[in-house]
C-alpha positions as CSV (number, residue, x, y, z in Angstrom):
1,M,-3.7,36.8,-32.5
2,A,-1.7,33.6,-32.2
3,S,-0.9,32.5,-28.7
4,E,2.7,32.5,-27.6
5,N,4.5,29.1,-27.4
6,R,7.1,29.7,-24.7
7,P,8.1,27.9,-21.6
8,M,6.5,29.1,-18.3
9,T,8.7,30.9,-15.9
10,Q,9.1,29.7,-12.3
11,E,6.9,32.5,-11.0
12,E,4.1,31.5,-13.4
13,I,4.3,27.9,-12.3
14,M,4.3,28.9,-8.6
15,Q,1.2,31.0,-9.2
16,Q,-0.7,28.0,-10.5
17,I,0.1,25.8,-7.4
18,P,-2.5,26.0,-4.7
19,D,-1.4,27.5,-1.4
20,E,-2.1,24.3,0.7
21,V,0.4,22.5,-1.6
22,K,3.0,25.2,-1.3
23,Q,2.9,25.0,2.5
24,R,3.5,21.3,2.6
25,K,6.9,20.1,3.7
26,F,7.9,17.1,1.6
27,T,10.1,14.6,3.4
28,S,11.7,11.4,2.2
29,V,10.1,8.2,3.2
30,P,12.6,5.6,4.5
31,I,12.5,2.3,2.6
32,E,13.4,-0.8,4.6
33,G,16.7,-2.3,3.5
34,F,17.6,0.6,1.2
35,T,20.3,3.2,2.0
36,S,21.2,5.7,-0.5
37,Q,24.8,6.6,-1.5
38,W,24.4,9.9,0.4
39,Q,23.7,8.0,3.6
40,Q,26.9,6.0,3.3
41,Q,29.4,8.8,2.6
42,D,32.1,7.3,4.7
43,E,32.1,4.1,2.5
44,S,33.9,4.4,-0.8
45,V,32.7,2.8,-4.0
46,A,35.5,0.3,-3.9
47,M,34.5,-0.8,-0.4
48,M,30.8,-1.2,-1.5
49,V,31.9,-3.4,-4.5
50,W,34.2,-5.4,-2.3
51,D,31.4,-6.1,0.1
52,K,29.2,-7.3,-2.7
53,V,32.0,-9.5,-4.0
54,K,32.4,-11.1,-0.6
55,K,28.7,-11.8,-0.4
56,N,28.6,-13.5,-3.8
57,P,32.0,-14.2,-5.4
58,F,30.5,-16.2,-8.2
59,I,29.1,-13.2,-10.0
60,P,32.4,-11.6,-10.8
61,L,33.7,-15.1,-11.7
62,G,30.9,-15.5,-14.2
63,L,31.4,-12.0,-15.5
64,G,35.1,-12.6,-16.0
65,G,34.3,-15.8,-17.9
66,T,31.8,-14.1,-20.1
67,V,34.2,-11.3,-21.0
68,Y,37.0,-13.9,-21.6
69,F,34.9,-16.0,-24.0
70,L,33.5,-12.9,-25.7
71,F,36.9,-11.4,-26.5
72,K,38.4,-14.8,-27.4
73,G,35.5,-15.4,-29.8
74,I,36.0,-12.0,-31.4
75,A,39.7,-12.6,-31.8
76,N,39.0,-15.9,-33.6
77,M,36.3,-14.7,-35.9
78,G,38.2,-16.1,-38.9
79,N,38.2,-19.6,-37.5
80,K,34.5,-20.6,-37.4
81,K,35.0,-23.7,-35.2
82,V,36.8,-21.9,-32.5
83,S,34.6,-18.8,-32.7
84,N,31.5,-21.1,-32.4
85,Q,33.0,-22.8,-29.3
86,M,33.7,-19.4,-27.7
87,M,30.2,-18.4,-28.4
88,R,28.9,-21.5,-26.6
89,G,31.3,-20.8,-23.8
90,R,30.0,-17.3,-23.5
91,V,26.4,-18.4,-23.3
92,L,27.4,-21.0,-20.6
93,A,29.2,-18.3,-18.6
94,Q,26.2,-16.0,-18.9
95,G,24.0,-18.8,-17.6
96,F,26.4,-19.4,-14.8
97,T,26.3,-15.6,-13.9
98,L,22.5,-15.5,-14.0
99,T,22.3,-18.6,-11.8
100,A,24.7,-17.1,-9.4
101,L,22.6,-13.9,-9.2
102,V,19.4,-15.9,-8.6
103,V,21.0,-18.2,-6.0
104,G,22.6,-15.2,-4.3
105,F,19.3,-13.4,-4.0
106,A,17.6,-16.5,-2.7
107,I,20.3,-17.0,0.0
108,E,20.2,-13.3,1.0
109,S,16.4,-13.5,1.2
110,I,16.5,-16.6,3.4
111,R,19.2,-15.0,5.6
112,K,17.1,-11.9,6.1
113,E,14.0,-14.0,6.9
114,S,15.9,-16.0,9.6
115,E,17.3,-12.7,11.1
116,K,13.7,-11.3,11.4
117,K,12.5,-14.5,13.2
118,D,15.4,-14.4,15.7
């Protein structure tokens, strides 16, 4: 007789778990520097984004430049010279954004290290 190929029910799964595991209470382990969205319920998404923009305003600037050059290049697809210039501009804007990310992370890391020492 062929064996049944069906998903297990919750009861069948629970029967296979040893009793010492069933009795454990699993708690979340706090991670330093990380707060979940559920822990910050009083802060809206717009406020969280604004805080990030205030910390490193160059990232949205680079993002805006990238989007500008991208759409301007797409709009000028017929003109190869302008389209190629826009592609170069987009690459430069992406490089600027990436540099802003790295510098922002480095500054934040240095700032946290100096706070720990004080």
